[in-house]
Structure formats: C-alpha cells, structure tokens
N, C-alpha and C positions, 0 to 999 in steps of 0.2 A: 504494498501499500503506499501511495506518496506521501511523502511528510507535509507538503503543503495541498492544501484543501482548494478547492473551486471555492470562490467570495468576491465580493464587490474590492476588498483590498488587495486579493490576491489578482484580480484582472490585467494590471497593466504588468506585473512579472512575468503571467500565462503568454500573454500577447509578445512578449521582448523573447521569451526563452522557446517558445515553440510556432511562434509566427501564426497564431490561429486567430482568426477574426472575433473581435469584440464588441458590444454597445459603443458607437462614437456619438450617441448623443448624451443632453443630460439626463442621466437615468433618475439620481437621485431627487431633480425637481419635476420630474415629467409626472403629471397628474394620471389619475387611472381614469378611464374614460370607456372602458368596456367592461363587462362582467361577463366571464363565460361560467356556464352550468356546463360542468365533465370536464375539468382537465386533463385528461388522460393522455394517453403516447399518442394519437392523431390529433388533436389540437396542439399538444406541444411541438411536432412536427411540421405541422401546417398553418390552420390560422395564425397563430402565436409567431411563426417566422415573418409570413406575407406582414405581420405589423409590425414584427421589429427591422423587418429591411425598410420598407416608409418610412420607421423613424428615425434610422439611419441614414436616409436621403433628406428625408426634410422636417423633422422633428415630429413635433406636436404631440398635444396630452392625450396619446393613445394607449397609457400604460394599462395592464390587464388584473384583472380581481378573478380570480379560476375559482369556481365554488367548488367542493366537492358534495354531493346531496349525502353520503353515507361514509365513506374510508376517508379516516385520516393521515394514511402513506405519503399520500404525494406533500400535503401540507407537512408534514413533520421532517420530510427527507428533503424536499426544497428550503423549508426555512433555515435549515442547518447551514444552507450556501446562498444565503439573501434572495433566494427563486431564481438562482440563475440556475442553466443546465446546459448542455453540449448538444448541439445537432449533429451528427455524424452522417454525412451524406455516402454511400456505400455505391460504388456505381466504378467504372472502368476508371474514372478520374475519383479519389480517396479525399475527402474535404470535412474542415470540423469548424464550426460557429457557435460562439458564446450568446446564448439566447439572454435576453434581459427584458424582455416585454413584460412576462408575468413579475409584476410587483408585489404581491398579493395573493394568498390562497386562506379561504375559510370553508372551513367543515360545516354543511347546513343543520346537520342531527346535532353538532354542540353549540354551534354560536347562528342562532335562528335571527335572534335581534342584530345581530352586526352584518348579514347578509341581506334584508328588508332594508339596512341602513344604509349599508354599499350600492346596491340597487335604485334606491330612494334619492339618490344625491344627485346634484344639478349639474354634477361633471360627468354622471353617467349618462352617456348617449345611444349606447348601442348594449343591447344583450345579448350576446351568441350563444351556441348551445352545442355539444354532441354529447345525448343523453342516450342515442338508441330508440328504435320507433317505439319500445316498451315503455320509456320516458312519457310518451303521449297520453298515455291512459286510457285511448280511444278503444272504443266498441266496433264489432263488425262492418256497422255501417258507417263507420267515419266519425259516428258523433263522439263525446265525451264520455265515458263510461263508466256511469253513476253509483255504479254497483263495486267501483274500483278499491279495495282498500284504502289506498292514499287518499282518492277524491273521496271517500265517506268522510275517512279522518276531517281532511284541511277543508271542508266545510263546515262542519263541526266547531271545528280550530281553526280560523280562518289566520290569524294574528298567527298560529305557530304552524305553519305548511310543514308538510315533509315531500310533497311532490315541486319537481320543477314548475308544474302549471301552478299550482297553487301560491309558491314564490313570488310568479312572474304576477300575478293577478293582484295580489295584497300588495307589492310592491308599486304596481300602474295605480292601484286603490290611494294608495299615499301621496304620488305624485299630484294624483286631481286633486285632493283635497288642500293640497299646499301649494297650488298652483304654477306646481312645476311641468315643464314640458313632459311629455312622453317619452320612453327612448323608442327604438325600430326594434324587432326582433328578427336573429337571422338564425334559421336552423340550418348544421353544417352536418347533418346526421344523412347517412347511404340510406334515404327515404324518398321514395318516387313522390310527388309535389308536397317536399317536407312542409314549404312555407305554408302553402294551406291549409295541410292536416296540420300544423300548430296551431296557426289562427284558428281552426273549429273548436281544437281544443280548449283555448283560451276563452273564445265568446261566449261558449256553453259554461265555462266554469263561471265566468265573470256574470253571465245572466241567472244564475242560480244566488248570486251576492247581491248584487243591485243591476236593475233594468238598464239607469242609466251610466252606468258604470259601464258595461259592455257596450251602450251605442258612443260615449266617450273613445275606449277603446279601439271600436270598428271605424271611428271617423281620425284618428290620430295615431294608429300605430298600423305602421307597414310591416308587412311578412314574406319580405322575397324568397320568391324558391329558390335551392342553390343546386351545385351539384360539386362534388369535391374528387380530389384522387392522387393518392400517391401510396405506394404500399410501404406499411409503417407496421415490421416486425415488433411485437414487445420486448421490451428490455430484459435481458439476461445476465447473468452474472459475468459470464465473457463478453458482455461490452461495457460491462462496466470497468473491466480491466483494460481491456483494448483503447478505449478514449480516456480512461485516467492516464494510460501509458503516452497516448499519441499528444494529449495536451499538455503533460508533465504536471499535474494537478490530479488530486482524488475528487473526481465527481462519482457519487451516488446512485445519478438519477437523469443520466445521459440518454438520448432517443436516437433510434436509426431509422432513417429511411432510404428509399435510392433517389438518383438526381430528379427523375419527374415528377414533376406537382402539377395540379390543373384546379384551379378553382372558377367555376363558373356563379355570376350569381346575376338573377333577376333584374332588370334598369328599371323597373315599374317602381319607385322608391324615393321618397325626400327627405332630407335630412342629414345633419352631420355625419360624416365616417372619414377612415382614413381613405387618402388617394390611391387604394390597391391598385387601380389599374397601371400605376408607376412600375412596379414590382410585378405585372406579369396576370395580373385576376382580367376576366373576362368578363363584361357587362354586355349582356345580349337581351335579346326578347325571344329567345328560344332554349332555355333553359331544359326544356324536353326532349329537344332532339340531342342536347350534349348528353344528359341524362340516359335515354336509349341505348347510345354509343356506348356509352360505359357500362351499364348493365347487362348490355347483349353480346357485347366483346369481350371486355375485362373480367366482369365479373363469371359470367356464365363460362368464359373457360376457364376461370379458375376453379369454379367447384368443380366443373369436367375433371379437371386435374385433379383435385384433392379425393375427388371418390376412386376414379378410376384408379389412381397412384397409389391409393391407400389396399385397393383387393390387389395391387402387382403389390405389394411388401415394400413399397418406398417411403420416403420420410419428406421429401421438402418438393417446391415445387421445379426448381434445380433440376433435383434429380428426374424427375416425370418429364420436364421437356428437353432434358439433356441427351435422354432415350429416342432413336429414331423415331420407333413405331409412333410413340404417342406426339412428338413433334409433329409428326405428317401428319396424324389425325385430326390434331387441334387446327392447323392451317386451313385443314381441308372444311372442317365444322367450320371455319369463319369464314372460309368464301363461299361455299356451296350452298349453307342453310342460314349463315345469321346475315350477313350484309346482302342487302336485297328484300331483307323483311321488315324493312322500315324505313322512310325519307330522313337523311343524316341533316345538321342544320348547315346552314349554305357555309358557313365557317370551316368546315373542317372537311379535308380530304380524307372519306372515310377508308378507302384501301390502306392509303399509307398510315393513318391512327390504325387501324386493325395488324398492319405490320408492325409498327412501333410498340403494341402491347405486348405479339410477343417475344421481339427482343428485351423486353422488360424483364420477360419470367429469363430469359438467359441471364440476366444477371447473377452472379456467383459468389456475389458478396452478401445477398440479400438473403438469408435463411429462415424463408417462409415456410412453418410447417403447414404439411396438408391438415395434419388434425385441427388446427386453428380453424384451416378455412373452413373446414368441412361442419362446423357448429350451426347448427340452426337451422338445416336445411330444411325444414319444413317451411320456415317462413322465407327464406334465400329463394330458393327455386320458382315462387311464387312471383318473384318480381325478376328472377335472372333468366329464365330459362322456360317455364308455361306461356308467358305471351310472346314469345317467338314461335311457338307449335304452334299457339292459334293461329298468329299472324299467318303463317307459312299454310296452314289447311286454308284459311279466307283467299290466298293468292294462289293456293295449288302447287306450292312449293313443296322440296324432298322435306321428311322430318324424320327420317331414319338415325341419322347419326344424333340427333336431340334424343333421341327415344334411346337410344344408347347410353348416353349419357344419364338421363332419366334411371333406366334401368340398373344403373353404376350405384346410384342412391338408393333404390330399396334392396341393393342385395348388399351395399355398407350396415347399413342398419338391420338386414338378417344377421348378419356377421356379425356384428355387435352385440346383439340379442342372445343368439345363441353361446358366446362367446364369454358373455356375462361383462363387457367394456362399456365404460361408460359412455352415454350419451347423451352431448351435450344438446338437447334441444326442447324445446317447449312442451313437444308433444315424447318427451322420450317416455313418461310413465304409460302412454297409451301403446306404443309401439312393443314396451316390454306385455303387455298384456294381449297382444294379438296371436292367437294361437294360429293363424295360418303363417308365421312367419318362419313357424318350425317345419312348413310342410315340403315336401318334394315335390310336389304338382305346381309347378309353375304358373300355370292359371291361376290356381286358386291363390295364390301371390300376388299375381296380377291385380285381378281382380281385390282382393281386399284392399290393397294400397290405394285405388283407386277412388275406391267406395268412401272414400276420406272426402268427404263432397267439400267442408271448407277450405281443402285446399284446391282440388281438383274441379271443383262446379261439375254440373249435370254432362255441360257439352262434353268434358273428354271422356268422363265415364261412361259416355253411351256410343263414344268413337270407337268403331269397328277397326277401324285402319291404323290408329294410333295405338289401341289395346294388341292388336296381330303384332304392332312392330315391338312392342315392349315384351311380350313371351318371346317373340325372336331373340331379342336381343338377351335378354334375362338366361333365354336357354344356353345361347350361345358363351355367356360367363360361366355361368355354372358349369358345362363342359369341359372350360378351358383350364389349366394350370398357371398357380400364379404367374409363374417363370415364363409363361408363353402367352399372356394376357397381352405385350407388347407388339407380336408378329399377331394376334389376332386383331385387337385395333388398327394395324397399318393394313390389313387388309379390306377394312369397311369402304 
C-alpha cells in the first residue's frame, strides 16, 4: 500500500510525480449545483466526469452532492479522500484522471434532513439520477405503484422519505413554499423513455400529497429523456491496486471504464445546466433513435454474449468475443437481424456504430464479467431483445438468430436452477418453482417460458414460427457439448 493517500493536500504531489490529470478549477470555492441520487460506479465514471471536464474548461458552480439512498460505503470511503477518486480509462491507450466534481456524499437513510436541505437549496439547479428502473416504483401500467412499500411509507411520512420519488417531491414542495425556482430532473438510467417514466412517477406521487403541488411541478420541472453509454465494470481489488500504483498514491475507490463514452440528452428543456456540449454531450430531438440503437446493438449483443458465453463455460466478454465462432455469430446477428429493424437517428451512421460496438467488446483491458451482464434477464430482455423480434416479425425479417439468443437465456436459467446457482433476477423465485425447467422435453420448456405473459405477451406466446425457432435452438444447444458450442454458433 502507498504511504501517500489521495487527498486534496496530495493532489499537486500526485500530478508532479505521475503526470496524472487533476482538477484545474477552484474546487474549494466551487458551489454544489447538482444533487445526484445513486452515486455508484456508472455515475462516477460518466456524468461526474463530463461535469468535471466542463469545470476544467470553464469553471462554474456545478459541484455534485452524491446521495446514496441506502449504503454508506461510498461516503465512508470517499470522505477519507476528500471525495476525490481516480478514473482509469482502460483501452488501447491507458490514462488516469483524478475527478473532483463530487464535493459531498450524503446517505439518505441516515441524513434525511440534510438531503432535503441540499435538494431545496437555492444553489441546486439540477437533480440527476442513476437508481435503476426499480427505484421509480412503477406499476405494470407505468403509473406509480401506490402499493409499493417505499411509496406507502413515504405517503404516510412525506417529510421522512425513503424513496427517490419521495425525496424529489418533498424537496420540490419545500422549494415551492420558499419561493425558490424548481430544479430540473435528469434521469441517467438505462431505461427506455427514462425522463417520461420518472415524470409520471413524480406527478402521480405529488397528486397524492397536494393537487396544487402537482400542477406546479408539471408547469415548472422538465424531465428530459436521456441515453447513456460506457462499459463500466465494477471496482475490484485489482483495480484499487493497479490504479494506486499508477498514480503513486493510495486510492481506495477508483473507477474503471472504456474510452468510449456517450451521453445523449433531449433538448426540449429550459433552465441552468453545465455546458456539457463543450465536452461531447449530444443534445437532440431523437433520443429514442439513439436509445434504440444502443439497446439493440450494444445491449442485445451484450446479453447474447453473456448467455451463450456462460453456457460455453467462459467468464468475460473479451473471452467470448475473442473466439472466432462467437465473433462471427455476433457480427451476423448485428448485420442480418438487428440493423434494419428500426430507423436510426440522422446523426448516426448505424453500420459504423455497429462495428464500433463490436470493436469495444475486443478491449482486453476491460474485464467485464458475463455473470454480471447476465443479471436481471427477465427485465433486460424485454427492452434489449423482444422488441427486435416483434419489429422483425412486422417487417417479415429473419428472427432465427434472435431466437437462438433467447433460447440461450432459457437454458442459462435452466442450468442455474438445476445446479443450485444463484439467479440474480426479479423472477428468480418463480424460476426456481417452475417444474418444467427440470423436464427433458424441449417443447414443454419453451411453452413454460413463453407462458410468462408479463415478459412475452400474447403475441409471442401464440406465434407458432417463433415457438418453432425457439424449440429448434434449444434442441441444438442441449445436444451440443460445451466445448463445441463455438462451432455450433458459427454454423448458424
């Protein structure tokens, strides 16, 4: 372990010793202008970095207060480092940058009053979020789930909220009472129509509190849709060791990501914000087009590699994509069944984008675990894969490779249940109780999965062509030894 620790006092020494990029703005006197709910790995590698780079260019009071809703880990570790941490860009060229944009971290479960005070402060112009779709507390119809335990708690105790929605509305209520302008709210979650979904949740909640508050929020708060992208593996012990060695100081909470980074924001909003366009953020009228491109190319291919690679006994994305058979399969899936399933945004060369994504997977410096990507398949595939199948059916396009990908998820779940492996998925308990999972009858297994209407809907349940392709795919997977799966997938 290094004797010197990363801190505000050691920044100059670190920069002199290792030539690492450090904050060049007056960090001490920079005010907090952004409150971010959910300061996890992705936020620290993405939105915080864009904000850091803006302040390095032109200053501004855009310091970030990170609010962790539950865990105190980020606060406890980063406070010891004056909330500084290192971003490691691991790609063909490796670089390091100390990020200072986060000035404060609060833990909502322990510091409720401080969080509401910070969000209500005149200096706070923007609230951003990475809380995952679960944090929006939505029902299946897209409305706020009034039976959600957190929402029930908050409606009964509005000044002591536990949910992100409760904190947002309570702080907006306080701003309205104090005559302070509303902040805008920017969801940065990997969720389709994230701004619209968050807006619905906030307005539904406000309506339960005070109808006039709902009207005020609707008139004064903007909820732009966004799309974010950068492969960001979680911090491991080797990350801490390698980064600390590179900067010549102990950093106990660094973050790693690939060089590629993308942030697309709807430009239909008003109000103060950092000049993010100076550092590569794209403001557009077609966030949905960028979102579809990412979900269908990056995310669909990612999930496909995770499930097929796991069945082959591989560990990381790089392991899978480095195999000739898997590489050719992914390229064919992209060109034959994904590109052409939707209209891309005018700003995007879709073929070049698809090629770029596959090249990103070939980055040996990013150790992205298949097990991590495989999490929450019952939710992810509803956004990443099933819409492509549906659109290709409408367009009379092929769905065979997509069905092989979906069948791989079925088999991944079956193997996990049979081998008593942990399944990280909201429907894990349901899968464990599915008797058909233990069947040797492939048709029975396909019928059982497709009958889960919340995932597949009646259209796919009753589609005989899709059912037949899934049966054929699962049969091939089950008849193929693990070591030969690459050859099978290459032949498709």
